PyMOL Python script that loads the backbone (N, CA, C, O; Angstrom):
from pymol import cmd

cmd.read_pdbstr("""\
ATOM      1  N   MET A   1     -55.893   3.546 203.929  1.00  0.00           N
ATOM      2  CA  MET A   1     -55.709   4.936 203.571  1.00  0.00           C
ATOM      3  C   MET A   1     -57.074   5.620 203.538  1.00  0.00           C
ATOM      4  O   MET A   1     -58.046   5.073 203.017  1.00  0.00           O
ATOM      5  N   LYS A   2     -57.128   6.813 204.098  1.00  0.00           N
ATOM      6  CA  LYS A   2     -58.394   7.530 204.161  1.00  0.00           C
ATOM      7  C   LYS A   2     -58.779   8.070 202.785  1.00  0.00           C
ATOM      8  O   LYS A   2     -57.923   8.330 201.940  1.00  0.00           O
ATOM      9  N   GLY A   3     -60.074   8.232 202.583  1.00  0.00           N
ATOM     10  CA  GLY A   3     -60.605   8.646 201.292  1.00  0.00           C
ATOM     11  C   GLY A   3     -60.093   9.992 200.819  1.00  0.00           C
ATOM     12  O   GLY A   3     -59.787  10.156 199.639  1.00  0.00           O
ATOM     13  N   TYR A   4     -59.994  10.969 201.732  1.00  0.00           N
ATOM     14  CA  TYR A   4     -59.565  12.302 201.307  1.00  0.00           C
ATOM     15  C   TYR A   4     -58.094  12.295 200.881  1.00  0.00           C
ATOM     16  O   TYR A   4     -57.686  13.098 200.043  1.00  0.00           O
ATOM     17  N   ILE A   5     -57.307  11.397 201.453  1.00  0.00           N
ATOM     18  CA  ILE A   5     -55.900  11.298 201.055  1.00  0.00           C
ATOM     19  C   ILE A   5     -55.795  10.710 199.649  1.00  0.00           C
ATOM     20  O   ILE A   5     -55.011  11.186 198.828  1.00  0.00           O
ATOM     21  N   GLU A   6     -56.579   9.684 199.379  1.00  0.00           N
ATOM     22  CA  GLU A   6     -56.597   9.091 198.043  1.00  0.00           C
ATOM     23  C   GLU A   6     -57.029  10.110 197.006  1.00  0.00           C
ATOM     24  O   GLU A   6     -56.428  10.218 195.938  1.00  0.00           O
ATOM     25  N   LYS A   7     -58.079  10.859 197.328  1.00  0.00           N
ATOM     26  CA  LYS A   7     -58.588  11.879 196.406  1.00  0.00           C
ATOM     27  C   LYS A   7     -57.517  12.938 196.142  1.00  0.00           C
ATOM     28  O   LYS A   7     -57.299  13.328 194.995  1.00  0.00           O
ATOM     29  N   ARG A   8     -56.849  13.404 197.201  1.00  0.00           N
ATOM     30  CA  ARG A   8     -55.804  14.419 197.052  1.00  0.00           C
ATOM     31  C   ARG A   8     -54.657  13.881 196.208  1.00  0.00           C
ATOM     32  O   ARG A   8     -54.136  14.595 195.350  1.00  0.00           O
ATOM     33  N   ALA A   9     -54.259  12.644 196.436  1.00  0.00           N
ATOM     34  CA  ALA A   9     -53.142  12.058 195.696  1.00  0.00           C
ATOM     35  C   ALA A   9     -53.444  12.016 194.202  1.00  0.00           C
ATOM     36  O   ALA A   9     -52.575  12.323 193.385  1.00  0.00           O
ATOM     37  N   VAL A  10     -54.651  11.644 193.846  1.00  0.00           N
ATOM     38  CA  VAL A  10     -55.049  11.597 192.436  1.00  0.00           C
ATOM     39  C   VAL A  10     -55.112  13.009 191.850  1.00  0.00           C
ATOM     40  O   VAL A  10     -54.685  13.227 190.716  1.00  0.00           O
ATOM     41  N   GLU A  11     -55.644  13.971 192.617  1.00  0.00           N
ATOM     42  CA  GLU A  11     -55.708  15.355 192.146  1.00  0.00           C
ATOM     43  C   GLU A  11     -54.306  15.920 191.930  1.00  0.00           C
ATOM     44  O   GLU A  11     -54.053  16.601 190.936  1.00  0.00           O
ATOM     45  N   VAL A  12     -53.404  15.637 192.855  1.00  0.00           N
ATOM     46  CA  VAL A  12     -52.021  16.103 192.746  1.00  0.00           C
ATOM     47  C   VAL A  12     -51.374  15.519 191.493  1.00  0.00           C
ATOM     48  O   VAL A  12     -50.722  16.240 190.737  1.00  0.00           O
ATOM     49  N   ALA A  13     -51.550  14.234 191.273  1.00  0.00           N
ATOM     50  CA  ALA A  13     -50.963  13.577 190.105  1.00  0.00           C
ATOM     51  C   ALA A  13     -51.527  14.160 188.810  1.00  0.00           C
ATOM     52  O   ALA A  13     -50.777  14.441 187.875  1.00  0.00           O
ATOM     53  N   ASN A  14     -52.834  14.339 188.756  1.00  0.00           N
ATOM     54  CA  ASN A  14     -53.454  14.905 187.554  1.00  0.00           C
ATOM     55  C   ASN A  14     -52.971  16.326 187.293  1.00  0.00           C
ATOM     56  O   ASN A  14     -52.738  16.704 186.144  1.00  0.00           O
ATOM     57  N   PHE A  15     -52.821  17.116 188.359  1.00  0.00           N
ATOM     58  CA  PHE A  15     -52.327  18.487 188.215  1.00  0.00           C
ATOM     59  C   PHE A  15     -50.914  18.487 187.641  1.00  0.00           C
ATOM     60  O   PHE A  15     -50.609  19.252 186.726  1.00  0.00           O
ATOM     61  N   MET A  16     -50.057  17.630 188.181  1.00  0.00           N
ATOM     62  CA  MET A  16     -48.675  17.573 187.700  1.00  0.00           C
ATOM     63  C   MET A  16     -48.613  17.157 186.234  1.00  0.00           C
ATOM     64  O   MET A  16     -47.818  17.698 185.466  1.00  0.00           O
ATOM     65  N   ILE A  17     -49.437  16.211 185.853  1.00  0.00           N
ATOM     66  CA  ILE A  17     -49.443  15.746 184.463  1.00  0.00           C
ATOM     67  C   ILE A  17     -49.994  16.835 183.539  1.00  0.00           C
ATOM     68  O   ILE A  17     -49.406  17.130 182.498  1.00  0.00           O
ATOM     69  N   HIS A  18     -51.107  17.418 183.921  1.00  0.00           N
ATOM     70  CA  HIS A  18     -51.776  18.400 183.066  1.00  0.00           C
ATOM     71  C   HIS A  18     -50.942  19.656 182.865  1.00  0.00           C
ATOM     72  O   HIS A  18     -50.870  20.180 181.754  1.00  0.00           O
ATOM     73  N   TYR A  19     -50.308  20.147 183.934  1.00  0.00           N
ATOM     74  CA  TYR A  19     -49.550  21.399 183.848  1.00  0.00           C
ATOM     75  C   TYR A  19     -48.037  21.182 183.771  1.00  0.00           C
ATOM     76  O   TYR A  19     -47.275  22.148 183.760  1.00  0.00           O
ATOM     77  N   ASN A  20     -47.603  19.936 183.717  1.00  0.00           N
ATOM     78  CA  ASN A  20     -46.175  19.611 183.712  1.00  0.00           C
ATOM     79  C   ASN A  20     -45.475  20.346 184.849  1.00  0.00           C
ATOM     80  O   ASN A  20     -44.391  20.904 184.679  1.00  0.00           O
ATOM     81  N   ALA A  21     -46.116  20.333 186.005  1.00  0.00           N
ATOM     82  CA  ALA A  21     -45.678  21.100 187.173  1.00  0.00           C
ATOM     83  C   ALA A  21     -44.575  20.389 187.941  1.00  0.00           C
ATOM     84  O   ALA A  21     -44.444  19.166 187.893  1.00  0.00           O
ATOM     85  N   THR A  22     -43.792  21.184 188.648  1.00  0.00           N
ATOM     86  CA  THR A  22     -42.767  20.639 189.522  1.00  0.00           C
ATOM     87  C   THR A  22     -43.398  20.287 190.872  1.00  0.00           C
ATOM     88  O   THR A  22     -44.549  20.631 191.144  1.00  0.00           O
ATOM     89  N   VAL A  23     -42.633  19.605 191.700  1.00  0.00           N
ATOM     90  CA  VAL A  23     -43.107  19.255 193.037  1.00  0.00           C
ATOM     91  C   VAL A  23     -43.361  20.532 193.843  1.00  0.00           C
ATOM     92  O   VAL A  23     -44.361  20.629 194.554  1.00  0.00           O
ATOM     93  N   ARG A  24     -42.458  21.506 193.732  1.00  0.00           N
ATOM     94  CA  ARG A  24     -42.629  22.768 194.462  1.00  0.00           C
ATOM     95  C   ARG A  24     -43.887  23.514 194.027  1.00  0.00           C
ATOM     96  O   ARG A  24     -44.643  23.999 194.869  1.00  0.00           O
ATOM     97  N   GLU A  25     -44.114  23.607 192.724  1.00  0.00           N
ATOM     98  CA  GLU A  25     -45.297  24.295 192.212  1.00  0.00           C
ATOM     99  C   GLU A  25     -46.570  23.600 192.690  1.00  0.00           C
ATOM    100  O   GLU A  25     -47.545  24.250 193.067  1.00  0.00           O
ATOM    101  N   THR A  26     -46.541  22.285 192.666  1.00  0.00           N
ATOM    102  CA  THR A  26     -47.702  21.506 193.089  1.00  0.00           C
ATOM    103  C   THR A  26     -47.963  21.686 194.577  1.00  0.00           C
ATOM    104  O   THR A  26     -49.110  21.853 194.993  1.00  0.00           O
ATOM    105  N   ALA A  27     -46.908  21.653 195.377  1.00  0.00           N
ATOM    106  CA  ALA A  27     -47.053  21.833 196.826  1.00  0.00           C
ATOM    107  C   ALA A  27     -47.650  23.194 197.138  1.00  0.00           C
ATOM    108  O   ALA A  27     -48.519  23.317 198.001  1.00  0.00           O
ATOM    109  N   LYS A  28     -47.185  24.209 196.438  1.00  0.00           N
ATOM    110  CA  LYS A  28     -47.700  25.564 196.658  1.00  0.00           C
ATOM    111  C   LYS A  28     -49.172  25.655 196.274  1.00  0.00           C
ATOM    112  O   LYS A  28     -49.967  26.265 196.990  1.00  0.00           O
ATOM    113  N   LYS A  29     -49.535  25.052 195.149  1.00  0.00           N
ATOM    114  CA  LYS A  29     -50.916  25.086 194.660  1.00  0.00           C
ATOM    115  C   LYS A  29     -51.883  24.417 195.643  1.00  0.00           C
ATOM    116  O   LYS A  29     -52.981  24.923 195.879  1.00  0.00           O
ATOM    117  N   PHE A  30     -51.478  23.291 196.209  1.00  0.00           N
ATOM    118  CA  PHE A  30     -52.359  22.524 197.084  1.00  0.00           C
ATOM    119  C   PHE A  30     -52.187  22.865 198.561  1.00  0.00           C
ATOM    120  O   PHE A  30     -52.951  22.386 199.399  1.00  0.00           O
ATOM    121  N   GLY A  31     -51.202  23.681 198.885  1.00  0.00           N
ATOM    122  CA  GLY A  31     -50.996  24.081 200.275  1.00  0.00           C
ATOM    123  C   GLY A  31     -50.504  22.944 201.160  1.00  0.00           C
ATOM    124  O   GLY A  31     -50.861  22.859 202.335  1.00  0.00           O
ATOM    125  N   ILE A  32     -49.682  22.075 200.584  1.00  0.00           N
ATOM    126  CA  ILE A  32     -49.111  20.959 201.329  1.00  0.00           C
ATOM    127  C   ILE A  32     -47.591  20.990 201.154  1.00  0.00           C
ATOM    128  O   ILE A  32     -47.076  21.762 200.346  1.00  0.00           O
ATOM    129  N   SER A  33     -46.884  20.165 201.896  1.00  0.00           N
ATOM    130  CA  SER A  33     -45.423  20.170 201.819  1.00  0.00           C
ATOM    131  C   SER A  33     -44.937  19.404 200.586  1.00  0.00           C
ATOM    132  O   SER A  33     -45.666  18.602 200.001  1.00  0.00           O
ATOM    133  N   LYS A  34     -43.687  19.674 200.212  1.00  0.00           N
ATOM    134  CA  LYS A  34     -43.073  18.958 199.092  1.00  0.00           C
ATOM    135  C   LYS A  34     -42.981  17.469 199.405  1.00  0.00           C
ATOM    136  O   LYS A  34     -43.141  16.629 198.520  1.00  0.00           O
ATOM    137  N   SER A  35     -42.723  17.153 200.663  1.00  0.00           N
ATOM    138  CA  SER A  35     -42.620  15.748 201.072  1.00  0.00           C
ATOM    139  C   SER A  35     -43.944  15.023 200.864  1.00  0.00           C
ATOM    140  O   SER A  35     -43.971  13.874 200.424  1.00  0.00           O
ATOM    141  N   THR A  36     -45.036  15.702 201.182  1.00  0.00           N
ATOM    142  CA  THR A  36     -46.361  15.106 201.011  1.00  0.00           C
ATOM    143  C   THR A  36     -46.659  14.886 199.536  1.00  0.00           C
ATOM    144  O   THR A  36     -47.186  13.840 199.155  1.00  0.00           O
ATOM    145  N   VAL A  37     -46.326  15.864 198.707  1.00  0.00           N
ATOM    146  CA  VAL A  37     -46.532  15.723 197.261  1.00  0.00           C
ATOM    147  C   VAL A  37     -45.741  14.523 196.752  1.00  0.00           C
ATOM    148  O   VAL A  37     -46.266  13.690 196.014  1.00  0.00           O
ATOM    149  N   HIS A  38     -44.495  14.445 197.147  1.00  0.00           N
ATOM    150  CA  HIS A  38     -43.657  13.347 196.677  1.00  0.00           C
ATOM    151  C   HIS A  38     -44.202  11.994 197.135  1.00  0.00           C
ATOM    152  O   HIS A  38     -44.232  11.040 196.358  1.00  0.00           O
ATOM    153  N   LYS A  39     -44.627  11.912 198.383  1.00  0.00           N
ATOM    154  CA  LYS A  39     -45.202  10.660 198.908  1.00  0.00           C
ATOM    155  C   LYS A  39     -46.481  10.305 198.146  1.00  0.00           C
ATOM    156  O   LYS A  39     -46.707   9.144 197.806  1.00  0.00           O
ATOM    157  N   ASP A  40     -47.316  11.316 197.881  1.00  0.00           N
ATOM    158  CA  ASP A  40     -48.554  11.085 197.138  1.00  0.00           C
ATOM    159  C   ASP A  40     -48.274  10.506 195.754  1.00  0.00           C
ATOM    160  O   ASP A  40     -48.896   9.525 195.346  1.00  0.00           O
ATOM    161  N   ILE A  41     -47.338  11.116 195.038  1.00  0.00           N
ATOM    162  CA  ILE A  41     -47.151  10.712 193.639  1.00  0.00           C
ATOM    163  C   ILE A  41     -46.267   9.486 193.470  1.00  0.00           C
ATOM    164  O   ILE A  41     -46.319   8.835 192.427  1.00  0.00           O
ATOM    165  N   THR A  42     -45.464   9.158 194.464  1.00  0.00           N
ATOM    166  CA  THR A  42     -44.620   7.973 194.318  1.00  0.00           C
ATOM    167  C   THR A  42     -45.212   6.733 194.977  1.00  0.00           C
ATOM    168  O   THR A  42     -45.095   5.637 194.429  1.00  0.00           O
ATOM    169  N   ASP A  43     -45.838   6.878 196.123  1.00  0.00           N
ATOM    170  CA  ASP A  43     -46.349   5.712 196.847  1.00  0.00           C
ATOM    171  C   ASP A  43     -47.857   5.533 196.698  1.00  0.00           C
ATOM    172  O   ASP A  43     -48.333   4.482 196.268  1.00  0.00           O
ATOM    173  N   ARG A  44     -48.580   6.552 197.050  1.00  0.00           N
ATOM    174  CA  ARG A  44     -50.042   6.415 197.137  1.00  0.00           C
ATOM    175  C   ARG A  44     -50.702   6.220 195.781  1.00  0.00           C
ATOM    176  O   ARG A  44     -51.582   5.371 195.641  1.00  0.00           O
ATOM    177  N   VAL A  45     -50.294   6.990 194.784  1.00  0.00           N
ATOM    178  CA  VAL A  45     -50.916   6.859 193.462  1.00  0.00           C
ATOM    179  C   VAL A  45     -50.598   5.498 192.858  1.00  0.00           C
ATOM    180  O   VAL A  45     -51.420   4.933 192.137  1.00  0.00           O
ATOM    181  N   GLU A  46     -49.432   4.976 193.142  1.00  0.00           N
ATOM    182  CA  GLU A  46     -49.045   3.656 192.643  1.00  0.00           C
ATOM    183  C   GLU A  46     -50.045   2.588 193.088  1.00  0.00           C
ATOM    184  O   GLU A  46     -50.379   1.690 192.316  1.00  0.00           O
ATOM    185  N   LYS A  47     -50.518   2.685 194.323  1.00  0.00           N
ATOM    186  CA  LYS A  47     -51.484   1.718 194.848  1.00  0.00           C
ATOM    187  C   LYS A  47     -52.892   1.956 194.314  1.00  0.00           C
ATOM    188  O   LYS A  47     -53.678   1.019 194.171  1.00  0.00           O
ATOM    189  N   ILE A  48     -53.204   3.216 194.021  1.00  0.00           N
ATOM    190  CA  ILE A  48     -54.549   3.574 193.574  1.00  0.00           C
ATOM    191  C   ILE A  48     -54.729   3.324 192.083  1.00  0.00           C
ATOM    192  O   ILE A  48     -55.691   2.679 191.665  1.00  0.00           O
ATOM    193  N   ASP A  49     -53.789   3.842 191.276  1.00  0.00           N
ATOM    194  CA  ASP A  49     -53.905   3.778 189.817  1.00  0.00           C
ATOM    195  C   ASP A  49     -52.509   3.663 189.195  1.00  0.00           C
ATOM    196  O   ASP A  49     -51.855   4.685 188.986  1.00  0.00           O
ATOM    197  N   PRO A  50     -52.042   2.467 188.900  1.00  0.00           N
ATOM    198  CA  PRO A  50     -50.696   2.284 188.351  1.00  0.00           C
ATOM    199  C   PRO A  50     -50.445   3.018 187.028  1.00  0.00           C
ATOM    200  O   PRO A  50     -49.329   3.474 186.775  1.00  0.00           O
ATOM    201  N   ASP A  51     -51.472   3.132 186.190  1.00  0.00           N
ATOM    202  CA  ASP A  51     -51.302   3.843 184.915  1.00  0.00           C
ATOM    203  C   ASP A  51     -51.051   5.331 185.148  1.00  0.00           C
ATOM    204  O   ASP A  51     -50.199   5.933 184.495  1.00  0.00           O
ATOM    205  N   LEU A  52     -51.792   5.914 186.077  1.00  0.00           N
ATOM    206  CA  LEU A  52     -51.606   7.318 186.433  1.00  0.00           C
ATOM    207  C   LEU A  52     -50.223   7.510 187.042  1.00  0.00           C
ATOM    208  O   LEU A  52     -49.555   8.506 186.766  1.00  0.00           O
ATOM    209  N   ALA A  53     -49.797   6.577 187.857  1.00  0.00           N
ATOM    210  CA  ALA A  53     -48.474   6.642 188.483  1.00  0.00           C
ATOM    211  C   ALA A  53     -47.375   6.614 187.427  1.00  0.00           C
ATOM    212  O   ALA A  53     -46.370   7.313 187.556  1.00  0.00           O
ATOM    213  N   SER A  54     -47.557   5.826 186.406  1.00  0.00           N
ATOM    214  CA  SER A  54     -46.582   5.757 185.319  1.00  0.00           C
ATOM    215  C   SER A  54     -46.484   7.103 184.597  1.00  0.00           C
ATOM    216  O   SER A  54     -45.388   7.557 184.269  1.00  0.00           O
ATOM    217  N   SER A  55     -47.613   7.725 184.356  1.00  0.00           N
ATOM    218  CA  SER A  55     -47.629   9.025 183.677  1.00  0.00           C
ATOM    219  C   SER A  55     -46.968  10.107 184.514  1.00  0.00           C
ATOM    220  O   SER A  55     -46.199  10.913 183.989  1.00  0.00           O
ATOM    221  N   VAL A  56     -47.254  10.134 185.801  1.00  0.00           N
ATOM    222  CA  VAL A  56     -46.680  11.161 186.666  1.00  0.00           C
ATOM    223  C   VAL A  56     -45.187  10.906 186.882  1.00  0.00           C
ATOM    224  O   VAL A  56     -44.425  11.851 187.089  1.00  0.00           O
ATOM    225  N   ARG A  57     -44.771   9.665 186.838  1.00  0.00           N
ATOM    226  CA  ARG A  57     -43.349   9.343 186.967  1.00  0.00           C
ATOM    227  C   ARG A  57     -42.556   9.922 185.795  1.00  0.00           C
ATOM    228  O   ARG A  57     -41.423  10.371 185.965  1.00  0.00           O
ATOM    229  N   LYS A  58     -43.165   9.908 184.600  1.00  0.00           N
ATOM    230  CA  LYS A  58     -42.515  10.502 183.428  1.00  0.00           C
ATOM    231  C   LYS A  58     -42.298  11.999 183.627  1.00  0.00           C
ATOM    232  O   LYS A  58     -41.243  12.529 183.275  1.00  0.00           O
ATOM    233  N   VAL A  59     -43.299  12.684 184.193  1.00  0.00           N
ATOM    234  CA  VAL A  59     -43.169  14.118 184.471  1.00  0.00           C
ATOM    235  C   VAL A  59     -42.056  14.352 185.483  1.00  0.00           C
ATOM    236  O   VAL A  59     -41.263  15.281 185.331  1.00  0.00           O
ATOM    237  N   LEU A  60     -41.992  13.515 186.518  1.00  0.00           N
ATOM    238  CA  LEU A  60     -40.929  13.626 187.518  1.00  0.00           C
ATOM    239  C   LEU A  60     -39.543  13.445 186.897  1.00  0.00           C
ATOM    240  O   LEU A  60     -38.608  14.169 187.237  1.00  0.00           O
ATOM    241  N   GLU A  61     -39.418  12.501 186.008  1.00  0.00           N
ATOM    242  CA  GLU A  61     -38.129  12.255 185.360  1.00  0.00           C
ATOM    243  C   GLU A  61     -37.709  13.439 184.497  1.00  0.00           C
ATOM    244  O   GLU A  61     -36.536  13.811 184.487  1.00  0.00           O
ATOM    245  N   ILE A  62     -38.645  14.029 183.782  1.00  0.00           N
ATOM    246  CA  ILE A  62     -38.348  15.216 182.970  1.00  0.00           C
ATOM    247  C   ILE A  62     -37.908  16.361 183.872  1.00  0.00           C
ATOM    248  O   ILE A  62     -36.916  17.032 183.589  1.00  0.00           O
ATOM    249  N   ASN A  63     -38.641  16.584 184.956  1.00  0.00           N
ATOM    250  CA  ASN A  63     -38.286  17.660 185.885  1.00  0.00           C
ATOM    251  C   ASN A  63     -36.911  17.422 186.498  1.00  0.00           C
ATOM    252  O   ASN A  63     -36.138  18.362 186.679  1.00  0.00           O
ATOM    253  N   LYS A  64     -36.611  16.187 186.813  1.00  0.00           N
ATOM    254  CA  LYS A  64     -35.312  15.872 187.400  1.00  0.00           C
ATOM    255  C   LYS A  64     -34.187  16.144 186.398  1.00  0.00           C
ATOM    256  O   LYS A  64     -33.118  16.625 186.773  1.00  0.00           O
ATOM    257  N   ALA A  65     -34.431  15.837 185.136  1.00  0.00           N
ATOM    258  CA  ALA A  65     -33.419  16.057 184.106  1.00  0.00           C
ATOM    259  C   ALA A  65     -33.202  17.551 183.832  1.00  0.00           C
ATOM    260  O   ALA A  65     -32.111  17.954 183.428  1.00  0.00           O
ATOM    261  N   GLU A  66     -34.226  18.363 184.050  1.00  0.00           N
ATOM    262  CA  GLU A  66     -34.145  19.795 183.730  1.00  0.00           C
ATOM    263  C   GLU A  66     -33.820  20.673 184.928  1.00  0.00           C
ATOM    264  O   GLU A  66     -33.618  21.875 184.755  1.00  0.00           O
ATOM    265  N   ARG A  67     -33.761  20.131 186.119  1.00  0.00           N
ATOM    266  CA  ARG A  67     -33.638  20.980 187.299  1.00  0.00           C
ATOM    267  C   ARG A  67     -32.333  21.764 187.339  1.00  0.00           C
ATOM    268  O   ARG A  67     -32.316  22.892 187.831  1.00  0.00           O
ATOM    269  N   HIS A  68     -31.261  21.207 186.845  1.00  0.00           N
ATOM    270  CA  HIS A  68     -29.996  21.959 186.851  1.00  0.00           C
ATOM    271  C   HIS A  68     -30.065  23.158 185.905  1.00  0.00           C
ATOM    272  O   HIS A  68     -29.414  24.174 186.145  1.00  0.00           O
ATOM    273  N   LEU A  69     -30.845  23.044 184.840  1.00  0.00           N
ATOM    274  CA  LEU A  69     -31.021  24.174 183.926  1.00  0.00           C
ATOM    275  C   LEU A  69     -31.841  25.285 184.573  1.00  0.00           C
ATOM    276  O   LEU A  69     -31.524  26.467 184.434  1.00  0.00           O
ATOM    277  N   ARG A  70     -32.906  24.889 185.284  1.00  0.00           N
ATOM    278  CA  ARG A  70     -33.731  25.888 185.982  1.00  0.00           C
ATOM    279  C   ARG A  70     -32.928  26.630 187.041  1.00  0.00           C
ATOM    280  O   ARG A  70     -33.078  27.841 187.209  1.00  0.00           O
ATOM    281  N   GLY A  71     -32.081  25.904 187.748  1.00  0.00           N
ATOM    282  CA  GLY A  71     -31.244  26.520 188.770  1.00  0.00           C
ATOM    283  C   GLY A  71     -30.269  27.520 188.164  1.00  0.00           C
ATOM    284  O   GLY A  71     -30.046  28.593 188.725  1.00  0.00           O
ATOM    285  N   GLY A  72     -29.690  27.171 187.025  1.00  0.00           N
ATOM    286  CA  GLY A  72     -28.779  28.080 186.344  1.00  0.00           C
ATOM    287  C   GLY A  72     -29.475  29.347 185.873  1.00  0.00           C
ATOM    288  O   GLY A  72     -28.921  30.442 185.970  1.00  0.00           O
ATOM    289  N   MET A  73     -30.685  29.193 185.365  1.00  0.00           N
ATOM    290  CA  MET A  73     -31.446  30.364 184.911  1.00  0.00           C
ATOM    291  C   MET A  73     -31.835  31.255 186.088  1.00  0.00           C
ATOM    292  O   MET A  73     -31.832  32.480 185.966  1.00  0.00           O
ATOM    293  N   ALA A  74     -32.164  30.655 187.211  1.00  0.00           N
ATOM    294  CA  ALA A  74     -32.517  31.437 188.404  1.00  0.00           C
ATOM    295  C   ALA A  74     -31.310  32.242 188.883  1.00  0.00           C
ATOM    296  O   ALA A  74     -31.442  33.402 189.272  1.00  0.00           O
ATOM    297  N   THR A  75     -30.150  31.624 188.850  1.00  0.00           N
ATOM    298  CA  THR A  75     -28.931  32.326 189.262  1.00  0.00           C
ATOM    299  C   THR A  75     -28.628  33.465 188.296  1.00  0.00           C
ATOM    300  O   THR A  75     -28.236  34.553 188.716  1.00  0.00           O
ATOM    301  N   LYS A  76     -28.807  33.218 187.029  1.00  0.00           N
ATOM    302  CA  LYS A  76     -28.573  34.257 186.025  1.00  0.00           C
ATOM    303  C   LYS A  76     -29.500  35.444 186.258  1.00  0.00           C
ATOM    304  O   LYS A  76     -29.061  36.594 186.228  1.00  0.00           O
ATOM    305  N   ARG A  77     -30.785  35.167 186.490  1.00  0.00           N
ATOM    306  CA  ARG A  77     -31.755  36.246 186.754  1.00  0.00           C
ATOM    307  C   ARG A  77     -31.373  37.027 188.005  1.00  0.00           C
ATOM    308  O   ARG A  77     -31.506  38.250 188.049  1.00  0.00           O
ATOM    309  N   LYS A  78     -30.896  36.309 189.024  1.00  0.00           N
ATOM    310  CA  LYS A  78     -30.516  36.933 190.268  1.00  0.00           C
ATOM    311  C   LYS A  78     -29.414  37.967 190.040  1.00  0.00           C
ATOM    312  O   LYS A  78     -29.492  39.081 190.558  1.00  0.00           O
ATOM    313  N   TYR A  79     -28.409  37.610 189.282  1.00  0.00           N
ATOM    314  CA  TYR A  79     -27.290  38.507 189.072  1.00  0.00           C
ATOM    315  C   TYR A  79     -27.549  39.554 187.987  1.00  0.00           C
ATOM    316  O   TYR A  79     -26.868  40.578 187.945  1.00  0.00           O
ATOM    317  N   MET A  80     -28.503  39.313 187.131  1.00  0.00           N
ATOM    318  CA  MET A  80     -28.898  40.325 186.124  1.00  0.00           C
ATOM    319  C   MET A  80     -29.635  41.478 186.792  1.00  0.00           C
ATOM    320  O   MET A  80     -29.573  42.609 186.311  1.00  0.00           O
ATOM    321  N   GLN A  81     -30.323  41.211 187.882  1.00  0.00           N
ATOM    322  CA  GLN A  81     -31.086  42.253 188.590  1.00  0.00           C
ATOM    323  C   GLN A  81     -30.182  43.174 189.392  1.00  0.00           C
ATOM    324  O   GLN A  81     -30.581  44.291 189.719  1.00  0.00           O
ATOM    325  N   LYS A  82     -28.977  42.729 189.715  1.00  0.00           N
ATOM    326  CA  LYS A  82     -28.076  43.547 190.552  1.00  0.00           C
ATOM    327  C   LYS A  82     -27.380  44.607 189.750  1.00  0.00           C
ATOM    328  O   LYS A  82     -26.591  45.377 190.298  1.00  0.00           O
TER     329      LYS A  82
END
""", "prot")
cmd.dss("prot")
cmd.show_as("cartoon", "prot")
cmd.util.cbc("prot")
cmd.orient("prot")
């Protein structure tokens, strides 16, 4: 794995942990695709720093548990504006 990819993967993981960010928010911040963010935090960080991977996995699990609530709120906002 190239050095800049390792560096980006660690930066992405730290950003997600620090800001409790979603994959979409992280992808937008770093200018990369959601697929790349997901690959970075699930595969690459695991090989680089298992402790960091464990921490970012917790953030992913929280986001996964809350995503249906965020979707409902977005729909509510959409119809409140009409």
